KESE-773809 format. One line per 3 residues: number of its first residue (from 1); their letters; for each residue x, y, z of C-alpha. Coordinates in Angstrom, 2 decimals, m for minus. Layout:
<recs>
NUM) A) X Y Z ~ ...
</recs>
This chain:
<recs>
1) MPI) 30.31 101.39 141.48 ~ 28.03 103.55 143.64 ~ 25.53 102.13 146.08
4) IRR) 22.01 103.22 145.13 ~ 19.40 103.34 147.88 ~ 16.18 105.09 148.79
7) AST) 16.82 108.43 150.40 ~ 15.59 109.38 153.84 ~ 15.15 112.71 155.57
10) HDI) 18.68 112.20 156.95 ~ 20.00 112.61 153.37 ~ 18.47 116.05 152.82
13) PAI) 21.45 118.01 154.26 ~ 23.73 116.24 151.73 ~ 21.28 116.60 148.82
16) LPL) 20.83 120.37 149.19 ~ 24.43 121.39 148.31 ~ 24.30 119.05 145.31
19) WVE) 21.03 120.66 144.24 ~ 22.77 124.08 144.42 ~ 25.61 122.63 142.30
22) FIT) 22.96 121.36 139.85 ~ 21.28 124.78 139.61 ~ 24.64 126.58 139.37
25) FHA) 25.64 124.25 136.51 ~ 22.52 125.39 134.66 ~ 22.94 129.06 135.59
28) DRD) 26.46 128.99 134.14 ~ 24.88 128.02 130.82 ~ 21.71 130.14 130.88
31) SFF) 21.03 133.24 133.00 ~ 17.39 132.19 133.40 ~ 18.55 129.77 136.10
34) EQD) 20.27 132.45 138.20 ~ 18.34 132.38 141.47 ~ 18.34 133.39 145.12
37) YPS) 19.78 130.10 146.39 ~ 19.28 130.56 150.16 ~ 15.56 131.16 149.67
40) LTH) 15.13 128.44 147.08 ~ 17.15 125.91 149.09 ~ 14.61 126.18 151.90
43) HYQ) 11.78 125.55 149.40 ~ 13.64 122.62 147.86 ~ 14.12 121.14 151.32
46) QFL) 10.36 121.34 151.90 ~ 9.75 119.75 148.49 ~ 12.10 116.85 149.37
49) EKA) 10.41 116.34 152.74 ~ 7.01 116.06 151.03 ~ 8.35 113.75 148.32
52) LAS) 9.98 111.48 150.89 ~ 6.68 111.22 152.78 ~ 4.66 110.28 149.69
55) DAW) 4.20 106.89 148.02 ~ 3.79 108.71 144.68 ~ 7.42 109.88 144.78
58) LVV) 10.75 108.09 144.71 ~ 13.93 109.76 145.93 ~ 17.12 107.75 145.53
61) VAE) 20.71 108.59 146.32 ~ 24.03 107.26 145.07 ~ 26.72 106.79 147.68
64) GEK) 30.29 107.13 146.52 ~ 33.48 106.59 148.45 ~ 33.16 106.59 152.24
67) GAL) 29.43 107.24 151.98 ~ 29.79 110.60 150.22 ~ 26.78 111.64 148.16
70) AGY) 27.63 111.03 144.51 ~ 24.20 111.87 143.13 ~ 20.46 111.74 143.57
73) CVA) 17.28 111.43 141.57 ~ 13.71 112.50 142.33 ~ 10.86 110.95 140.35
76) TSE) 7.09 110.62 140.56 ~ 4.31 108.49 139.16 ~ 1.15 110.41 138.27
79) NRW) m2.19 110.12 136.53 ~ m3.32 112.93 134.31 ~ m5.49 113.73 131.38
82) SAE) m4.37 116.18 128.75 ~ m5.31 117.04 125.20 ~ m1.82 116.04 124.03
85) YGG) m1.66 112.62 125.63 ~ m5.17 111.58 126.63 ~ m5.47 109.83 129.98
88) HHY) m2.21 108.27 131.14 ~ m0.37 106.98 134.13 ~ 3.10 108.33 133.57
91) GFV) 6.46 108.62 135.25 ~ 8.23 111.95 135.59 ~ 11.90 112.45 136.42
94) EDM) 11.86 115.70 138.38 ~ 15.60 116.04 139.04 ~ 18.76 114.04 138.59
97) AVA) 22.11 115.42 139.66 ~ 25.56 113.89 139.89 ~ 28.36 115.59 141.83
100) AAY) 31.13 116.90 139.57 ~ 33.69 114.53 141.13 ~ 31.55 111.51 140.18
103) RRQ) 30.51 112.39 136.63 ~ 31.31 109.98 133.79 ~ 31.55 107.07 136.27
106) GVA) 28.15 105.43 135.73 ~ 26.38 107.18 138.61 ~ 23.57 108.64 136.47
109) QAL) 23.05 105.27 134.79 ~ 22.88 103.47 138.12 ~ 20.38 106.01 139.48
112) YDV) 18.21 105.83 136.37 ~ 18.21 102.02 136.33 ~ 16.63 102.04 139.82
115) VEA) 14.14 104.74 138.86 ~ 13.17 102.97 135.64 ~ 12.57 99.71 137.54
118) WFQ) 10.33 101.63 139.97 ~ 8.40 103.10 137.04 ~ 7.88 99.59 135.68
121) QQN) 6.49 98.52 139.07 ~ 4.14 101.52 138.91 ~ 2.91 100.38 135.45
124) VDH) 3.50 103.75 133.83 ~ 2.60 104.24 130.17 ~ 5.57 106.48 129.47
127) IEL) 8.26 108.54 131.19 ~ 8.74 112.29 130.83 ~ 11.41 114.75 131.91
130) NIA) 12.59 118.27 131.18 ~ 16.08 119.13 129.98 ~ 17.56 122.61 129.79
133) VAN) 18.32 123.40 126.16 ~ 21.89 124.39 127.04 ~ 22.56 121.10 128.87
136) EVS) 23.98 119.02 126.00 ~ 25.54 116.46 128.35 ~ 22.19 115.66 129.95
139) RAF) 20.42 115.52 126.62 ~ 22.95 113.00 125.30 ~ 22.51 110.84 128.43
142) WER) 18.72 110.78 128.14 ~ 18.84 110.06 124.41 ~ 21.03 107.01 125.19
145) QGF) 18.23 105.88 127.53 ~ 15.78 105.96 124.61 ~ 14.19 109.37 125.20
148) RSL) 13.45 111.71 122.33 ~ 12.36 115.32 122.06 ~ 8.60 115.67 121.72
151) IIR) 7.54 119.18 122.68 ~ 9.53 122.38 122.94 ~ 8.57 124.31 126.07
154) MIK) 9.13 128.02 125.70 ~ 9.33 130.53 128.50 ~ 9.40 134.30 128.87
157) REE) 10.33 135.94 132.14 ~ 8.49 139.19 132.85 ~ 10.89 141.81 134.12
</recs>
């Protein structure tokens, strides 16, 4: 079973290649996700640094064998008002990725259990996340956690 702990800035160099694996997984299923990884990796590093410095964000990592990074999850707790939901304090799972070698071993479940407990401590009204339409494995995982589809987000890239 993986060890789940809060991430620190020392974990960023291990998270970044897993993030590229995560994006590549999606790009293999939908060309929309094909990106300039060197440029985006720098931006994702900056995003992680800001998230790690903020009390509104939680970044957790799963350690596998010999301390190898098995996965990570980034989540936030926010207040917002919208016409769809009214005023709410909600949790948002920004990213969750599990290294290919550790999939189907309970890593995602262990990460989400920690994130869900944090959301409960934050007194969120509900939890949201985005799933790529082509990512059937992820959708099945989140449905097992009790999530359901609510809104379809459509996108058009201008070329």
